[in-house]
N, C-alpha and C positions, 0 to 999 in steps of 0.2 A: 644631836648623835650623841651618846658618851664612851669617852676612854676610862677604864678602866686599864691604870698601870700599876699594876699591882707587885712587880717586880717576882723575889724569891719566896714562896710559898709553900705549906706544908703539899704533900703529893696528891692528898685527898683536894683541898682546896684546887689545886690546878686544874681538875676535873671538875669540881661542881659547880664551879661560880659559871659557867656558860652553859651548864645546864640548870641552874635554878634562872638565871637571866631569861633564859628562851622558857620555860615554863611558866613565869611571870609576862611573856608578853613584851618584854623591855627588850631595845633594840640597843647594841652597843660593840666595841671592840677593847676585846681584854688581851693583855700583855702582860704573860707571866713566865717563869720557871720552877719545876719542881726544888726544893731542897735534900729530899731523899730519892734513890732511884725506886722504880716501880714497872709493871708490865701492865701494858693495854691492850683490852682485845676491839674487835670490832662488834657491832649491834649484834649481826648476823653469824660469829664468830662462839664456838664451844669450848671454851678454856682446854675442856681435857683434852680436847681435839688437836689441837695448836698447841700447846705447853707441857714443854717438863714439870708440873704443876711439885712434883717431888723435889727437883731441884730448887723452884723457886723457894717453897717450904723450909730447904736448907738454909737458905741465902737471905731469910728475911725481906724476900722480892715481894711486896703487895701486888695483887693480879686486881683492875678495873676492866668492870667490862663498860665502854659507853653505849650513849646512843646513837652512835653514829655509825658511819661505815668504814671500808678499810681494815688491815690487815693488823693482827697482833706486833709490835711495838715494844724495844726496852726503852724507858724514858727515864733521864737522869737533867742534872743541875747544868751539862757544857748544851741543852736544849733550850734554848727561848722559845715559847709559845705564843700564836697569833691566835686568837680564836673570835670569827665573826657571827654573829647572831641578828639574823635581820627576820621582821615580819615577814609569813609569804605574801602580802599581798605589798611591799615595797616595790616600786620601781624598777630597784637594781637588783629586782631577783629575776632573772630571766627564763624562762620557760624553756631555752634548749640550754642543757647540759652543759655541751662544752662552749658555746659563749658565754654562760655564768662563770666557768672556771679559768677561762681567758683572763675575764672582768678583773676576778679576784686574786688573781695570781699574779700581775701586772705590778701591783706593789711591791710583790715578795721578790719579782726579776731585778725590781728599782732598786731594792738594798741593797741586793748580790751587788749589780751594776756599779750602784756609788762605792763600794766596796773592791772594786775591780775585777769581780770574778765575772763572769761571763754567763751566766744561767740563761736556759731557756726553759720553755714549756716543754715536757715530754707527754704527749695525749696516752690519757686523756686530763690528768690532774698530777702528775709531778713534776719536780723540777729538777732539770740537770745541769750539767756541764759537760758539755761534749754529749758523751754518752756514759758520764756517771751520774746515779741519782745523789742530787745535795738536800732533796727534804720529800718527805711523803707529805699526805693531806688525806681530811676524812670529810664527807661530807651526810647530810641528815635534815629531816626532818624531826625537830623536838617541842612540841606542844603545839603553838600556833607559828613558831618559826622554822625557820631555816639557817643552822648552823654550817659554816664552812672553817676546818680547824688542819695549822700545821705549825712547823717548824722553823725555826732560824738553826742552822747546824754550826754549831762551835768546833764539834768534835764526835765521834761515833764510835761507839764500844761494840766494834765487831764480834770480840771474843763473847762479851755478857750476853751479846743478842743468839749467838748459836747456842749459848749453853741454855737459855731458858726455853729454847723452839723442840718442841717436841720430833724426835727424830726417830727414825726405825730402827738405825744402828752408828755406830761414830763415825763410821766413814760418810753417811751423808750430813753430818754436821760437820765435820770439816770439810766438807766438801763446801758446804753452805757457806761457812765462814773464809774459805778462801775466794767464792765470788763476792763476798759483800766487799772484801778488802780491796778486791781489785774492780767490781763495778758501783763503789760508793765513796762517793767523797764530803768534804767538809772543809767550813772556813781556814779551819787549820791544815788541811793539805794542797789547800789553794795559795792560800798566802803567807804559808810557814808558822812557824811557834812563834816567833816573835811578832810580830804582823796582827796573828790573832790574839796572844796573851794581851796586847797594849791597850786592842778594842776595852771598853768596858761593858756595862750588861748595859748602862745610861744611854752610851751612847746607839748601840743598837736598837735599845728599846725608842730612841728619839727618832733613826729613821723610819722605823718600822709604823709611826702613828704618824711623822711626814708624810712617806708613800702612801698610807690608806686614806688617811685625810684627801688626797688626792682625786680618789673615785667615793669614799664615802660621804664626803662632803667636811664641815667644820667639824672638828672632836675635843666635844667640852670634858676636861677631865672630873672624875668622879671618883667617888668611895665607895667603899662596900657599905651600904646601908642597912638599917634596921631588917628591913623587909627583905633584901635581899640574902643577909646571913641567916634570916630565919627560911628562907625557903633554902636555903644549900643547906640548914642542918637536916628538914622534912626530907629533903631528897636523898641525905647522906643514909638516911637509916634505913632506904628502901634499895638505895646503887650500892651499900656497902655490905649488905647482908649477905649471905653465901647461896642465898635461894634467886638471888637475881644475879650476882656472879656468875655462880656454875652451874644456870640455867644451861640445860643439855637442847641440842641440836641433832638434827638430823644425821646420821655416823656416813661418812665418806671411807668407801674403804680404802683409799688409793691416797697419798701425799703431794701434797702440789704446792711449793713456797715460793712465793714473791722472792728474787732479790732487784730488781729495778723494774721501769716501765718496759713489759712485754718479754723480759727476760726469768725464767721459771726452773726450779729444779722438782723431779716428779721420781716420786718413789711409785711404783703399781708391783702388786704380789697377791696373787690368787692361788686357789687349790686346785689340783685335775687329778684325773685317776691315777697317776704315776708322782704325783707329789708338786711341792710348790713350781711355781712359773714367776719370774722376777726378771724387773726390768728398771733402767734405772737411766735416766734419761734429760738432756739439758732441753729446753725449748724458746726458741726467740720467735718472737709474733709470729707464732703459732707452728713455725717449722721445728723442725727436732734438728740438732745442731751435734748432740754426741747422744751414743746411747751404749749400753752394753747392756745382755740377756744372759741368765741364766735358769736355766730348767734341770730334767730329771735327767741325769746322764750327760747335762752341758749340750744337751742337741736342740736343733728348732728347726724347725721345714727351711726356714730364709736365716740367711746370715746377717747377724745385728747392721753389717755397714748398708744392707738393701732397703734397710727405713731411714738411713740419714735424707733430709731436705723432705721428706714425707711430712703431713700435718698431724698436729698431735690426734685429732679425733680419727683419722687413717690408722694412726698407728695404735693407739688403744680399744680400737675394734678388728685391727688384727691381733692382738693380744688377747683379748677375749673370745676370738674364735678359734686361736690354735691350743688353748688352758686345753680342752677335753678332746684335743685330736692325736695329743701325744703317744706315742707307741713307743 
């Protein structure tokens, strides 16, 4: 199994390397960090629905649509990426999704714990400290391989992430940033600025290589060879094109964004004969925590508080039913 310890690379190469490895059917672990900030969206997402593309353009933030799942995320040099590529028939690739995540998140937990941070898996595939998210991941099949990617978070720019998000209005964006600041964490937050700054990238890469080797077996250092660079160039022509990046997906009428495992912000807006019906709510593990309702004349058949602790499915069903009945 090869170890590609790339260090700091261009934002494009931080994504193209593992895609190329997978499309070549080669296995290995890639460790790298992007030199420039950018935004990445999951394979099943539509950038126009997920991102404020005008802000991204004004700010010079590139957008990349990857071939693995997960959500939209702001990425920069303060995050170290780990990227596992295995052929689908490899013995370590379990058909049980949760077992697969547990196996390959164990090295990430090992790194955090070696640094004195008591991280755990937050089902199904987040990494958390107590309730706060400290790493997100994405997985998918690329070519004949299974790819599992994630990051080691030195620190995270919640304000930058809130700005790249497509939001129905400034209030939603502010709320998203506030929840991220409360519910996300990082090595800097857990260890303090001095201890985090004292950790070199090389030290962190070394810990990641050691911990992943305990699961994947011996890892042989390997450079980006001509075959791999050629594949990155070919794949880049496709994946960096507007036709790929901005490929539309089916429009979703309502907005839902993830803060951490189980915690989501929702915005629901639909028209009724009497005017727009709007709901803003927070859900945790599928239950409504907070909610505000606005409608024609400010009146609803039920008070907002009556929907607390309802399931999100029941709430959205009730909202759909109430709009045409407003009088």
